[in-house]
C-alpha positions in Angstrom: 94.7 239.1 84.5 97.7 238.5 86.6 97.3 236.1 90.4 97.2 238.3 93.6 100.9 237.5 95.6 100.7 235.3 98.2 102.2 235.6 101.9 104.4 233.0 100.9 105.4 234.9 97.6 108.7 236.7 97.5 108.4 240.2 96.4 111.2 241.8 94.2 110.9 245.6 95.0 111.2 247.8 92.1 115.2 249.2 91.1 115.5 252.8 93.5 115.3 255.5 91.3 118.2 257.6 92.1 120.6 254.4 91.6 122.4 252.9 88.9 120.0 249.8 86.9 123.5 247.5 86.7 124.3 248.2 90.1 120.7 247.1 91.2 121.3 244.6 89.0 124.4 243.3 90.8 123.0 243.8 94.3 119.9 241.3 93.3 121.7 239.1 91.9 124.2 238.8 95.2 121.1 238.6 97.2 119.6 235.5 94.8 123.0 233.8 95.5 122.2 230.6 98.2 124.2 230.6 101.3 126.1 227.8 102.1 123.4 226.4 104.5 120.9 226.7 101.9 122.5 224.4 99.5 123.5 222.0 101.9 119.6 221.2 102.7 118.8 220.9 98.4 121.8 218.3 98.6 120.0 216.0 100.9 116.8 216.5 99.0 118.4 215.1 96.1 119.7 211.9 98.0 116.6 211.6 99.4 115.0 211.9 95.8 118.2 209.7 94.2 116.9 207.1 97.0 113.1 207.3 96.4 113.6 206.8 93.0 115.8 204.2 92.9 113.2 202.5 95.9 111.0 203.0 94.0 112.4 200.9 90.8 113.1 198.3 92.9 110.1 198.6 94.5 108.8 198.5 91.1 111.5 196.1 90.1 109.9 193.5 92.6 106.5 194.4 92.2 107.2 192.9 88.7 108.6 190.1 89.5 106.1 189.4 92.2 103.5 190.2 89.8 106.0 187.1 87.2 105.8 185.4 90.1 102.1 185.3 91.0 101.2 184.8 87.6 103.4 181.5 87.6 102.1 180.5 90.3 98.2 181.6 88.9 99.2 179.4 85.9 100.6 176.6 87.6 97.8 176.2 90.1 95.4 176.3 87.1 97.6 173.4 85.8 97.8 171.9 89.3 93.4 172.5 89.4 92.9 171.0 86.1 95.6 168.0 87.2 93.0 167.8 89.9 89.7 167.9 88.3 91.0 165.3 86.3 92.3 163.2 89.0 89.0 163.3 90.5 87.1 161.9 87.2 89.3 159.2 87.3 89.1 158.9 91.1 85.0 159.1 90.4 85.9 156.9 87.2 87.6 154.5 89.5 85.0 154.0 92.4 82.6 153.2 90.1 85.0 150.4 89.1 85.8 149.3 92.3 82.2 149.2 93.1 81.4 146.9 89.9 84.4 144.4 90.4 83.1 144.6 94.1 80.1 143.5 92.8 81.9 141.6 90.5 83.7 139.8 92.8 80.2 138.7 95.1 79.0 137.6 92.2 82.1 135.4 92.0 82.7 134.3 95.2 79.1 133.3 94.9 80.2 131.4 91.5 83.2 130.1 93.2 81.4 128.4 96.0 79.1 127.1 93.9 81.6 125.5 92.0 83.7 124.0 94.7 80.5 122.5 95.8 79.7 121.1 92.7 83.4 120.4 92.2 83.5 118.2 95.0 80.0 116.5 94.3 81.9 115.6 91.0 84.8 114.3 92.7 83.6 112.2 94.9 81.4 110.9 91.7 84.3 110.6 90.0 86.2 109.0 92.5 83.2 106.2 93.0 83.2 105.7 89.0 86.8 105.1 89.2 86.8 102.6 91.8 84.0 101.0 89.6 85.7 101.6 86.8 88.9 99.6 88.4 86.1 96.7 89.6 84.7 96.4 86.2 88.2 96.7 84.8 88.9 93.9 87.2 85.8 91.6 86.0 86.7 92.4 82.4 90.3 91.5 82.7 89.7 88.2 84.6 86.9 87.2 82.4 89.3 87.7 79.9 91.6 85.8 81.3 89.2 82.9 81.8 87.9 83.2 77.9 91.6 82.7 77.0 92.0 80.3 79.2 89.2 78.3 77.7 89.4 79.0 74.0 93.6 77.7 74.7 93.2 75.5 77.0 91.3 73.0 74.3 93.3 69.9 72.7 90.8 69.4 70.1 89.0 65.7 69.3 91.8 64.7 67.1 94.3 64.7 69.3 92.9 63.6 72.4 91.6 60.6 70.2 95.5 60.3 69.6 95.9 59.9 73.0 93.5 57.7 73.8 95.6 55.8 71.4 98.7 55.5 73.1 96.8 54.4 76.2 95.2 51.6 74.7 98.2 50.4 73.1 101.4 51.8 75.6 100.2 51.9 78.9 101.5 49.4 81.1 99.7 46.9 82.8 98.0 46.5 85.8 96.1 49.6 85.1 96.8 50.9 88.9 100.5 51.8 89.2 100.2 51.7 93.2 98.7 48.4 92.7 102.2 46.7 91.9 104.4 46.7 94.2 107.2 45.6 91.8 109.8 48.3 91.0 110.2 47.1 87.1 106.7 47.6 86.7 106.3 51.1 88.3 109.2 52.0 86.2 107.6 51.5 83.3 104.5 53.5 84.3 106.9 56.5 85.7 108.4 56.5 81.9 105.5 56.2 80.6 104.7 59.1 82.5 107.3 61.1 81.5 107.1 59.9 78.1 103.4 62.2 78.0 105.5 65.2 79.0 107.6 65.2 76.4 105.4 64.4 73.6 103.9 67.6 74.7 107.3 69.1 74.5 107.4 68.1 71.1 110.3 64.9 72.4 108.4 61.9 71.7 106.0 59.9 69.8 104.9 57.2 69.0 105.5 56.1 65.0 102.5 53.2 64.1 99.8 56.1 64.9 102.0 59.2 64.5 101.4 58.3 60.5 97.6 57.8 60.7 97.2 61.4 62.8 99.6 63.5 60.1 97.0 61.9 57.7 94.1 63.5 59.3 95.2 66.4 60.7 94.5 68.7 57.7 90.9 67.7 58.1 91.1 68.7 61.2 93.5 71.7 61.2 93.3 73.3 57.6 97.1 71.9 57.3 98.9 68.5 58.4 100.5 68.8 61.6 102.3 65.8 63.6 100.9 65.0 67.1 104.0 66.1 68.6 104.2 69.3 66.8 100.3 70.5 67.5 101.0 69.2 71.4 103.8 71.7 71.8 102.0 74.5 69.5 99.3 74.5 72.2 101.8 73.9 75.4 103.8 77.3 74.2 100.2 79.0 73.9 99.4 78.4 77.8 102.9 79.2 78.7 102.0 82.3 77.5 98.8 82.9 79.4 100.8 82.3 82.3 102.9 85.2 81.6 106.4 83.9 82.6 108.9 86.9 81.5 112.4 86.9 80.0 113.9 88.6 83.0 112.2 85.7 85.3 114.1 83.1 87.7 113.8 79.4 88.5 111.5 80.5 91.9 109.4 82.9 90.1 108.3 80.9 86.7 107.8 78.0 89.2 105.6 80.1 91.4 103.6 81.4 88.4 103.5 77.8 86.9 101.9 76.6 90.3 99.5 79.7 90.8 98.0 78.6 86.7 97.3 75.7 87.1 96.1 75.4 90.9 93.6 78.3 89.8 92.7 76.2 86.6 93.1 72.8 87.9 91.4 70.8 90.4 92.3 67.4 92.4 89.5 64.6 90.6 90.7 60.9 90.1 89.8 59.0 87.8 87.7 55.4 87.4 90.9 53.6 84.9 94.0 54.6 86.5 94.5 56.7 83.3 97.4 59.1 82.4 96.7 62.0 81.2 98.4 64.3 78.6 99.4 67.7 79.7 96.6 69.4 77.3 94.3 66.6 78.7 94.6 67.4 81.7 94.0 71.3 81.3 91.0 70.5 78.8 89.0 68.1 81.7 90.5 71.5 84.2 91.0 67.9 86.4 93.4 65.5 87.6 95.0 63.2 90.0 98.4 63.0 91.7 100.1 61.7 88.2 98.5 64.2 86.1 99.3 67.0 87.9 103.5 66.4 88.3 102.7 65.3 84.2 101.1 69.3 83.6 103.7 71.1 85.8 106.4 69.1 84.8 106.1 69.3 81.1 106.1 73.5 81.5 108.5 73.2 84.2 111.1 71.7 81.4 109.0 73.7 78.6 110.6 76.9 80.6 114.0 75.7 81.0 113.9 73.9 84.2 115.1 70.3 84.6 112.3 68.3 85.8 112.0 64.9 86.9 108.7 62.1 88.0 108.9 60.7 91.7 106.6 57.9 92.3 106.2 55.8 95.6 103.7 53.6 96.7 100.8 56.0 97.1 101.6 59.4 95.4 103.1 60.7 92.7 105.1 64.8 92.7 108.2 66.3 91.4 111.6 66.7 91.4 113.5 69.8 89.8 116.9 70.6 89.2 117.3 74.2 91.2 118.9 75.2 94.5 116.3 76.0 96.6 112.4 78.4 95.9 114.4 81.8 96.3 112.5 83.2 99.6 110.0 79.7 99.9 112.0 77.1 102.4 112.0 73.8 100.4 112.5 70.2 101.0 114.9 68.5 98.6 117.8 65.6 97.5 121.5 66.9 97.2 122.4 64.3 94.7 120.4 62.0 92.6 122.7 60.4 90.2 122.3 56.4 91.1 118.6 57.2 90.0 120.1 58.8 86.6 119.3 61.9 86.9 122.1 65.2 86.6 124.4 66.2 89.1 123.1 69.0 91.6 120.1 70.3 93.8 117.0 68.2 94.0 114.1 70.1 95.4 111.1 68.3 95.9 108.0 70.5 93.9 104.2 69.3 95.2 101.9 70.3 92.1 98.4 70.5 94.1 99.9 73.1 96.2 101.4 77.3 95.8 104.6 77.9 96.0 104.4 79.6 99.5 102.8 76.7 100.4 105.7 73.7 99.1 107.6 73.7 102.6 104.6 72.8 104.6 103.5 70.1 103.0 106.7 68.3 101.9 107.5 69.1 105.6 104.2 67.1 106.4 105.0 64.1 104.4 108.1 62.1 103.7 109.1 62.5 99.7 110.9 59.5 100.0 110.4 57.8 96.0 110.5 54.3 94.9 111.5 55.5 90.7 111.8 58.3 88.9 111.3 59.3 85.3 113.7 62.3 84.1 111.3 64.2 82.1 
């Protein structure tokens, strides 16, 4: 069954019966050739078709590129979303940690405040205990020093008896040196005092009673020794207690010795007018002016300071061959060679006062003298 023709269909008429078929065909072929105007329209359509194809291809390519970019961006968005989710989780964790740390900080601040209060309390207690410790240490040092002094300043019975015998047999007469105005007699007294100082230095002894001491010394000390050796050993122990240093100058040595003696000896006169040896005065802890002078003069000599006893009618004191007392003012004599003393300046020392009081004391009294005894 054939479709029915439409109005727009081109109908080809059947060939005429009276004409030649070939002519008809040629005629129809000529009828079918497009006109120039129709051909031009067909070329424009082709160009538009090509452009459309190109546009379509370009659009397709562009769309494909956009889709790729979209897919890529979507992938990146997914990755970023994952990263954001992770960061959100980390943020939540950090916020949680921050909250915990904040609570810990508050707790630590509270603990710090408490510890700071405790520290301040402990610091005050420590400072108080330190002051108490220093005070107790000072007391201990003082007690230890007193103990060492007390145990060291013990002359012993045998050496004490030795000095008693020396006084009984060799002390000048009369008993009191200031009673006699006869200068030779006063000279004997000052020389006797100088000999007692020298015995303490191990330089003088009395031979007729020395052997008796030597024989008895083993029982007293556990070994045999001479009286002057024993006396010097004990005086050296005293020097060590005083703390004389190798670098001390003469003024420092004098200051230390005067301080020690005035800390451990007080003035006290006697009934017999006895002259005490250096260790006797230290053992008793007391003496009068000649006893002070014998003791301090012996200590000065022991540390290398030339000393001499000086007596006038009422007082005994010391002369030392030094050029002043350092920072302290002093009184003295320029030359005493006519008294048998070595050349040089001889400074007056009152052994009953400390170095800072020397000038005031020696300025208030005229320390003239009648006789001297070189130690």
